[in-house]
ROVODREN-824976 format. One record per residue (C-alpha): chain; x, y, z; residue in one letter. Coordinates in nm, 3 decimals. Layout:
BEGIN
- A X Y Z A
...
% end
This chain:
BEGIN
- A 1.763 -0.799 5.429 M
- A 1.599 -0.749 5.091 F
- A 1.856 -0.948 4.892 Q
- A 1.682 -1.289 4.928 P
- A 1.353 -1.130 4.820 F
- A 1.516 -0.959 4.520 I
- A 1.689 -1.283 4.416 R
- A 1.360 -1.470 4.439 A
- A 1.178 -1.201 4.242 L
- A 1.441 -1.203 3.966 V
- A 1.428 -1.582 3.949 A
- A 1.049 -1.567 3.925 F
- A 1.057 -1.307 3.645 L
- A 1.312 -1.511 3.451 I
- A 1.093 -1.816 3.494 L
- A 0.768 -1.658 3.377 V
- A 0.893 -1.402 3.125 S
- A 0.884 -1.639 2.825 P
- A 0.512 -1.680 2.884 L
- A 0.443 -1.309 2.857 F
- A 0.725 -1.176 2.639 A
- A 0.543 -1.250 2.312 T
- A 0.185 -1.139 2.256 D
- A 0.131 -1.337 1.938 L
- A 0.323 -1.617 1.768 T
- A 0.267 -1.751 1.417 Y
- A 0.432 -2.067 1.288 T
- A 0.397 -2.142 0.918 F
- A 0.447 -2.497 0.788 H
- A 0.468 -2.568 0.415 Y
- A 0.593 -2.886 0.247 T
- A 0.589 -2.771 -0.115 G
- A 0.410 -3.088 -0.221 K
- A 0.141 -3.061 -0.492 P
- A -0.190 -2.930 -0.360 E
- A -0.054 -2.910 -0.006 S
- A -0.191 -2.629 0.212 P
- A 0.003 -2.390 0.428 L
- A -0.056 -2.489 0.790 I
- A -0.064 -2.198 1.031 V
- A -0.035 -2.230 1.409 D
- A -0.091 -1.916 1.614 F
- A -0.068 -1.865 1.985 R
- A -0.185 -1.587 2.217 F
- A -0.331 -1.541 2.564 R
- A -0.689 -1.475 2.668 V
- A -0.822 -1.318 2.985 D
- A -1.117 -1.108 3.092 S
- A -1.000 -0.818 2.871 S
- A -1.013 -1.024 2.552 G
- A -0.983 -1.088 2.270 P
- A -1.346 -1.174 2.204 K
- A -1.326 -1.271 1.837 Q
- A -1.107 -1.427 1.569 I
- A -1.103 -1.251 1.232 F
- A -1.049 -1.442 0.908 L
- A -0.958 -1.285 0.573 P
- A -1.268 -1.126 0.419 D
- A -1.241 -0.867 0.139 Q
- A -0.942 -0.722 -0.039 Y
- A -0.884 -0.541 -0.369 G
- A -1.238 -0.603 -0.488 G
- A -1.211 -0.974 -0.404 Q
- A -1.473 -1.108 -0.163 K
- A -1.524 -1.407 0.066 E
- A -1.151 -1.463 0.106 M
- A -1.228 -1.671 0.413 W
- A -1.302 -1.950 0.166 R
- A -0.926 -2.010 0.135 S
- A -0.916 -2.098 0.508 I
- A -1.023 -2.438 0.642 S
- A -1.002 -2.652 0.954 D
- A -0.972 -2.369 1.205 L
- A -0.949 -2.542 1.542 E
- A -0.846 -2.491 1.901 V
- A -0.547 -2.716 1.962 V
- A -0.510 -2.613 2.324 E
- A -0.645 -2.344 2.552 G
- A -0.940 -2.239 2.770 P
- A -1.168 -2.133 2.483 I
- A -1.419 -2.261 2.231 E
- A -1.487 -2.107 1.891 L
- A -1.845 -2.032 1.793 K
- A -1.979 -1.891 1.464 P
- A -1.977 -1.513 1.446 G
- A -2.218 -1.271 1.286 D
- A -2.029 -1.302 0.956 L
- A -1.862 -1.599 0.785 P
- A -1.527 -1.425 0.842 S
- A -1.578 -1.408 1.221 L
- A -1.551 -1.658 1.503 R
- A -1.664 -1.571 1.854 T
- A -1.439 -1.674 2.141 I
- A -1.626 -1.842 2.426 Q
- A -1.399 -1.833 2.728 M
- A -1.377 -2.104 2.990 K
- A -1.091 -1.938 3.175 G
- A -0.771 -1.744 3.120 S
- A -0.446 -1.865 2.975 G
- A -0.246 -1.955 2.667 A
- A -0.429 -2.055 2.349 C
- A -0.304 -2.248 2.049 H
- A -0.511 -2.237 1.728 L
- A -0.444 -2.396 1.390 R
- A -0.585 -2.364 1.040 Y
- A -0.501 -2.448 0.679 A
- A -0.455 -2.201 0.392 V
- A -0.534 -2.325 0.041 H
- A -0.375 -2.161 -0.261 G
- A -0.533 -2.076 -0.593 V
- A -0.487 -2.332 -0.866 S
- A -0.427 -2.286 -1.236 G
- A -0.314 -1.971 -1.415 R
- A -0.248 -1.651 -1.222 L
- A -0.491 -1.439 -1.416 E
- A -0.637 -1.097 -1.335 Q
- A -0.680 -1.050 -0.956 N
- A -0.631 -1.422 -0.881 V
- A -0.282 -1.340 -0.757 Y
- A -0.436 -1.134 -0.473 Y
- A -0.530 -1.469 -0.317 W
- A -0.274 -1.701 -0.152 P
- A -0.035 -1.845 -0.413 V
- A 0.114 -2.178 -0.303 L
- A 0.320 -2.366 -0.558 R
- A 0.574 -2.643 -0.546 G
- A 0.866 -2.407 -0.599 D
- A 0.747 -2.089 -0.427 Y
- A 0.484 -1.914 -0.216 I
- A 0.355 -1.557 -0.246 H
- A 0.119 -1.427 0.022 L
- A -0.042 -1.096 0.115 L
- A -0.105 -1.072 0.488 G
- A -0.459 -0.944 0.438 K
- A -0.554 -1.262 0.252 T
- A -0.413 -1.543 0.465 F
- A -0.366 -1.432 0.826 L
- A -0.631 -1.513 1.085 A
- A -0.593 -1.283 1.383 R
- A -0.724 -1.220 1.735 P
- A -0.970 -0.933 1.769 G
- A -0.733 -0.680 1.925 W
- A -0.718 -0.317 1.809 P
- A -0.539 -0.320 1.474 E
- A -0.297 -0.039 1.560 L
- A -0.201 -0.172 1.905 Q
- A 0.173 -0.239 1.932 R
- A 0.248 -0.604 1.991 L
- A 0.542 -0.832 2.042 S
- A 0.509 -1.084 1.756 V
- A 0.712 -1.389 1.661 E
- A 0.705 -1.539 1.311 L
- A 0.846 -1.888 1.254 N
- A 0.898 -2.022 0.901 W
- A 0.916 -2.398 0.847 Q
- A 0.966 -2.422 0.471 L
- A 1.122 -2.685 0.242 P
- A 1.497 -2.731 0.266 E
- A 1.688 -2.471 0.066 G
- A 1.404 -2.216 0.060 W
- A 1.463 -1.858 0.172 T
- A 1.184 -1.663 0.339 A
- A 1.147 -1.290 0.280 G
- A 0.881 -1.043 0.383 N
- A 0.806 -0.684 0.478 S
- A 0.997 -0.732 0.805 F
- A 1.318 -0.901 0.700 G
- A 1.498 -1.146 0.478 L
- A 1.643 -1.492 0.531 G
- A 1.533 -1.545 0.891 E
- A 1.353 -1.861 0.999 S
- A 1.248 -1.687 1.323 T
- A 1.157 -1.319 1.336 Q
- A 1.086 -1.126 1.656 N
- A 0.899 -0.806 1.581 L
- A 0.747 -0.504 1.749 S
- A 0.455 -0.446 1.517 T
- A 0.076 -0.434 1.493 S
- A -0.199 -0.645 1.339 L
- A -0.242 -0.372 1.080 F
- A 0.123 -0.395 0.974 E
- A 0.114 -0.776 0.967 L
- A -0.192 -0.771 0.743 Q
- A -0.029 -0.519 0.510 Q
- A 0.289 -0.725 0.473 G
- A 0.395 -0.930 0.172 V
- A 0.546 -1.275 0.238 Y
- A 0.739 -1.493 -0.008 V
- A 0.959 -1.799 -0.010 G
- A 1.108 -2.048 -0.252 G
- A 1.289 -1.983 -0.578 D
- A 1.277 -1.606 -0.558 F
- A 1.604 -1.430 -0.633 R
- A 1.690 -1.168 -0.373 F
- A 1.899 -0.855 -0.403 R
- A 1.991 -0.663 -0.087 R
- A 2.091 -0.297 -0.072 F
- A 2.069 0.005 0.157 E
- A 1.883 0.336 0.136 I
- A 2.042 0.601 0.359 H
- A 2.187 0.322 0.571 G
- A 1.856 0.137 0.608 K
- A 1.829 -0.221 0.473 P
- A 1.610 -0.299 0.174 A
- A 1.568 -0.587 -0.069 A
- A 1.390 -0.695 -0.384 V
- A 1.262 -1.045 -0.455 A
- A 1.183 -1.161 -0.807 L
- A 1.139 -1.484 -0.998 R
- A 1.100 -1.567 -1.364 G
- A 1.270 -1.415 -1.668 E
- A 1.246 -1.046 -1.755 W
- A 1.369 -0.794 -2.007 G
- A 1.612 -0.657 -1.746 F
- A 1.859 -0.796 -1.499 T
- A 1.794 -0.843 -1.128 D
- A 2.050 -0.574 -1.054 D
- A 1.883 -0.326 -1.291 E
- A 1.554 -0.382 -1.113 F
- A 1.715 -0.331 -0.772 A
- A 1.889 -0.012 -0.889 I
- A 1.564 0.139 -1.015 F
- A 1.374 0.047 -0.697 V
- A 1.647 0.204 -0.488 R
- A 1.642 0.520 -0.697 R
- A 1.265 0.577 -0.688 I
- A 1.231 0.482 -0.321 V
- A 1.509 0.728 -0.236 T
- A 1.329 1.002 -0.432 A
- A 0.996 0.940 -0.261 E
- A 1.146 0.929 0.086 R
- A 1.322 1.257 0.011 A
- A 0.992 1.407 -0.104 F
- A 0.827 1.318 0.228 W
- A 1.137 1.385 0.442 N
- A 1.070 1.040 0.582 D
- A 1.333 0.772 0.624 D
- A 1.165 0.589 0.911 S
- A 1.175 0.241 0.759 F
- A 1.352 -0.039 0.946 P
- A 1.329 -0.248 0.627 F
- A 1.191 -0.216 0.275 Y
- A 1.081 -0.505 0.055 F
- A 0.960 -0.517 -0.305 V
- A 0.844 -0.836 -0.478 T
- A 0.797 -0.902 -0.849 L
- A 0.585 -1.200 -0.952 L
- A 0.527 -1.303 -1.318 P
- A 0.155 -1.357 -1.380 V
- A -0.069 -1.461 -1.667 D
- A -0.210 -1.126 -1.779 I
- A -0.196 -0.947 -2.118 P
- A 0.137 -0.786 -2.215 P
- A 0.006 -0.431 -2.175 A
- A -0.134 -0.500 -1.826 S
- A 0.039 -0.403 -1.504 F
- A -0.071 -0.450 -1.146 A
- A 0.066 -0.388 -0.800 G
- A -0.037 -0.331 -0.442 V
- A 0.128 -0.109 -0.186 G
- A 0.240 -0.303 0.120 R
- A 0.374 -0.220 0.463 W
- A 0.740 -0.130 0.413 N
- A 0.720 -0.202 0.041 G
- A 0.493 -0.336 -0.227 F
- A 0.411 -0.634 -0.447 A
- A 0.423 -0.603 -0.827 A
- A 0.250 -0.843 -1.066 F
- A 0.373 -0.825 -1.425 M
- A 0.326 -1.011 -1.754 P
- A 0.610 -1.254 -1.806 K
- A 0.917 -1.115 -1.977 G
- A 0.834 -0.741 -1.982 V
- A 1.109 -0.481 -1.981 G
- A 1.175 -0.193 -1.746 L
- A 0.994 0.057 -1.968 D
- A 0.807 0.374 -1.872 Y
- A 0.481 0.191 -1.791 S
- A 0.662 -0.037 -1.548 F
- A 0.843 0.257 -1.390 R
- A 0.513 0.444 -1.356 Y
- A 0.356 0.148 -1.175 L
- A 0.645 0.127 -0.929 L
- A 0.636 0.503 -0.870 S
- A 0.259 0.496 -0.813 H
- A 0.252 0.198 -0.579 E
- A 0.549 0.314 -0.374 L
- A 0.377 0.649 -0.319 F
- A 0.089 0.459 -0.156 H
- A 0.327 0.395 0.133 T
- A 0.230 0.746 0.240 W
- A -0.096 0.811 0.055 N
- A -0.311 0.681 0.211 P
- A -0.123 0.448 0.449 T
- A 0.084 0.693 0.654 K
- A -0.148 0.986 0.597 L
- A -0.453 0.800 0.724 S
- A -0.297 0.531 0.950 H
- A -0.468 0.279 0.724 S
- A -0.410 0.093 0.402 A
- A -0.735 0.221 0.263 G
- A -0.984 0.504 0.259 V
- A -1.353 0.498 0.161 P
- A -1.415 0.474 -0.215 P
- A -1.553 0.828 -0.202 T
- A -1.194 0.942 -0.130 L
- A -1.029 0.740 -0.407 Y
- A -1.004 1.064 -0.608 W
- A -0.743 1.164 -0.348 F
- A -0.573 0.833 -0.261 S
- A -0.546 0.726 -0.626 E
- A -0.567 1.057 -0.814 G
- A -0.311 1.251 -0.609 F
- A -0.088 0.944 -0.604 T
- A -0.109 0.931 -0.984 D
- A -0.018 1.301 -1.005 Y
- A 0.300 1.236 -0.806 Y
- A 0.379 0.907 -0.980 A
- A 0.419 1.092 -1.310 Y
- A 0.569 1.407 -1.161 L
- A 0.844 1.233 -0.965 L
- A 0.951 1.036 -1.270 L
- A 0.993 1.365 -1.457 M
- A 1.175 1.531 -1.167 L
- A 1.406 1.228 -1.149 E
- A 1.483 1.270 -1.523 R
- A 1.313 0.955 -1.647 F
- A 1.155 1.186 -1.904 E
- A 1.202 1.548 -2.010 T
- A 0.975 1.836 -1.915 F
- A 0.829 1.862 -2.270 P
- A 0.759 1.487 -2.263 E
- A 0.587 1.531 -1.927 Y
- A 0.368 1.813 -2.066 V
- A 0.275 1.595 -2.364 D
- A 0.184 1.312 -2.129 R
- A -0.040 1.540 -1.923 M
- A -0.198 1.672 -2.245 N
- A -0.292 1.316 -2.330 G
- A -0.448 1.260 -1.988 I
- A -0.644 1.587 -2.010 I
- A -0.773 1.488 -2.354 A
- A -0.884 1.146 -2.228 R
- A -1.060 1.300 -1.929 Y
- A -1.236 1.554 -2.151 W
- A -1.394 1.276 -2.362 T
- A -1.440 1.022 -2.080 W
- A -1.790 0.871 -2.074 A
- A -1.821 0.904 -1.696 T
- A -1.655 1.247 -1.670 R
- A -1.954 1.413 -1.501 N
- A -2.064 1.121 -1.285 M
- A -2.124 1.231 -0.922 P
- A -1.867 1.102 -0.675 N
- A -2.107 0.879 -0.478 E
- A -2.214 0.697 -0.795 A
- A -1.854 0.659 -0.918 A
- A -1.752 0.521 -0.577 A
- A -2.028 0.259 -0.586 R
- A -1.921 0.145 -0.934 L
- A -1.546 0.159 -0.869 Y
- A -1.486 -0.218 -0.871 Y
- A -1.742 -0.305 -1.139 S
- A -1.708 -0.027 -1.397 N
- A -1.357 0.042 -1.539 P
- A -1.455 0.390 -1.658 E
- A -1.593 0.486 -1.316 A
- A -1.273 0.350 -1.162 Q
- A -1.041 0.547 -1.390 K
- A -1.243 0.862 -1.324 L
- A -1.104 0.877 -0.969 A
- A -0.750 0.888 -1.112 Y
- A -0.831 1.159 -1.366 F
- A -1.023 1.380 -1.123 R
- A -0.768 1.365 -0.847 G
- A -0.474 1.425 -1.078 M
- A -0.635 1.737 -1.228 L
- A -0.742 1.869 -0.887 V
- A -0.379 1.828 -0.778 A
- A -0.256 2.014 -1.087 L
- A -0.504 2.294 -1.013 N
- A -0.419 2.318 -0.644 W
- A -0.046 2.331 -0.714 N
- A -0.098 2.632 -0.943 A
- A -0.334 2.798 -0.692 A
- A -0.083 2.758 -0.409 I
- A 0.198 2.886 -0.629 R
- A -0.005 3.196 -0.714 E
- A -0.119 3.262 -0.355 A
- A 0.234 3.226 -0.216 S
- A 0.404 3.422 -0.497 H
- A 0.596 3.110 -0.588 G
- A 0.721 3.028 -0.238 K
- A 0.503 2.719 -0.177 S
- A 0.353 2.434 -0.376 S
- A 0.122 2.136 -0.339 L
- A 0.426 1.948 -0.204 N
- A 0.421 2.167 0.107 D
- A 0.051 2.092 0.157 L
- A 0.113 1.718 0.134 M
- A 0.397 1.723 0.386 R
- A 0.191 1.943 0.619 A
- A -0.096 1.697 0.585 L
- A 0.131 1.413 0.694 K
- A 0.251 1.613 0.996 Q
- A -0.108 1.707 1.088 R
- A -0.245 1.354 1.074 T
- A 0.052 1.222 1.273 E
- A 0.023 1.482 1.547 E
- A -0.356 1.468 1.577 K
- A -0.390 1.098 1.489 Q
- A -0.647 1.203 1.231 E
- A -0.767 1.005 0.934 V
- A -0.802 1.165 0.593 I
- A -1.145 1.308 0.516 T
- A -1.265 1.551 0.253 Q
- A -1.310 1.811 0.526 A
- A -0.946 1.771 0.635 V
- A -0.827 1.808 0.276 L
- A -1.036 2.119 0.221 V
- A -0.910 2.276 0.544 A
- A -0.546 2.218 0.448 E
- A -0.600 2.339 0.093 A
- A -0.756 2.665 0.214 K
- A -0.476 2.710 0.467 R
- A -0.223 2.692 0.183 W
- A -0.406 2.936 -0.041 G
- A -0.673 2.743 -0.234 V
- A -0.936 2.988 -0.114 V
- A -1.232 2.824 -0.290 N
- A -1.138 2.463 -0.215 A
- A -1.472 2.393 -0.048 D
- A -1.669 2.510 -0.352 Q
- A -1.439 2.308 -0.578 Q
- A -1.506 1.991 -0.379 M
- A -1.881 2.035 -0.405 V
- A -1.862 2.110 -0.777 S
- A -1.579 1.894 -0.913 W
- A -1.599 1.597 -0.676 I
- A -1.947 1.573 -0.523 D
- A -2.149 1.687 -0.825 H
- A -1.905 1.571 -1.093 G
- A -1.867 1.900 -1.279 D
- A -1.571 1.920 -1.516 T
- A -1.247 2.004 -1.332 V
- A -1.100 2.342 -1.424 E
- A -0.770 2.325 -1.611 I
- A -0.583 2.642 -1.517 R
- A -0.376 2.819 -1.783 K
- A -0.084 2.838 -1.541 D
- A -0.093 2.464 -1.459 S
- A 0.267 2.433 -1.585 F
- A 0.393 2.773 -1.476 G
- A 0.555 3.001 -1.729 S
- A 0.708 2.717 -1.930 C
- A 0.384 2.612 -2.101 A
- A 0.051 2.776 -2.174 T
- A -0.283 2.674 -2.321 S
- A -0.492 2.844 -2.586 S
- A -0.873 2.870 -2.551 P
- A -1.042 2.585 -2.739 R
- A -1.419 2.621 -2.725 T
- A -1.580 2.288 -2.651 G
- A -1.247 2.105 -2.661 E
- A -0.993 1.991 -2.405 A
- A -0.726 2.249 -2.315 P
- A -0.388 2.154 -2.455 Q
- A -0.056 2.300 -2.343 F
- A 0.245 2.389 -2.554 R
- A 0.596 2.476 -2.446 I
- A 0.646 2.851 -2.461 T
- A 0.994 2.881 -2.315 S
- A 1.340 2.755 -2.393 D
- A 1.425 2.775 -2.025 M
- A 1.646 2.504 -1.879 A
- A 1.456 2.198 -1.753 P
- A 1.552 2.275 -1.394 T
- A 1.383 2.616 -1.422 A
- A 1.061 2.456 -1.547 C
- A 1.084 2.193 -1.273 D
- A 1.082 2.464 -1.009 R
- A 0.705 2.510 -1.051 W
- A 0.656 2.158 -0.917 F
- A 0.914 2.150 -0.640 R
% end
């Protein structure tokens, strides 16, 4: 007796399911013609529960007013009107009912040379596009971490291949993701050259254009090697896809830039550079941001007052992992750290309090670099302290992995208090005093004599930076053990 009802219900669900199966749909149209914008259509539903606002790109990487690259935002169809919000990057949704909404806007790319930081904005050229989600995606005002069913449609010039943090070569992508992940994605198309490979059975790809001092395959091999090392460090292989882009930009030969992305990162390099140590360091540093701060804090960023951790600890591991992966020897690594210690010791802003350095981070290069120096030397200190407290059984690596587990289980974000609590739990008994002294007040960070274990030691140098010298002819693997 229930069969007719069940058949009717199934027919009804089949009929209406397309309306509800996708929470958010983006369609991107680009002709590739000179000065042409990227046209973005996005569709979603409104009801009494929201959303109440539309967010436009605002600030990213020290760049401000990124909403200026967006124009002609309009309601094509739907029971809403858009009103100005409290900020230029906001639009308030005025509802006239519930139902499906269709909005459209235009994205305008930067013109001229891709000089310092310009490449963080939308790049739209006749032969390619390069976009960071944070800088071109308008989005409904839903919680950023809420899981959504999202569809991406790419309508690009004939012969172009689309690639992004979620896949490669698909004109339509159906994703289970979040607004946070969409914003943190990198999106390219056009004359990029793609190389596909796998990491522990998971798909990955690199995308690069221009001419370099290395082959496409050499670049892909290095990316695979360093990504594999960093995933092994974190015991984390939970990546459905991984995507790395390399864009040639108009910056001085000694300059390097990159931004960590969701499931990958975007590198910006001077044209024609080789795969030297500086390039490898940049890749190692930016890839580590996948976890610090993104996975550790469920966010792509932390407050500038915590940059000593997000940048400084990341720098510590960027150099360390390259040594552990044999891109340089242990003596070379010690020499490199000696150079960093010497620079820190004579740095003009060395004793600047953390709040002041945070305020000046994007306007004062010396205040910015201070975060890297401080965090790296705190990490070096904490590793030695944990080694001593555990009689060599644990290291800073164990603290970092425990921190990831803690923030995942408790859904915490990284704070200085959380870092101090974990450090004390692992044996840094005076971590709270160190934070007040070294970070808050800006006192000079202590350089422990056992910072490199028994393989190197420092001699007292009154009024001068400590410098370490190799004191053992032990095999490199034995010296490595201090840092594993």
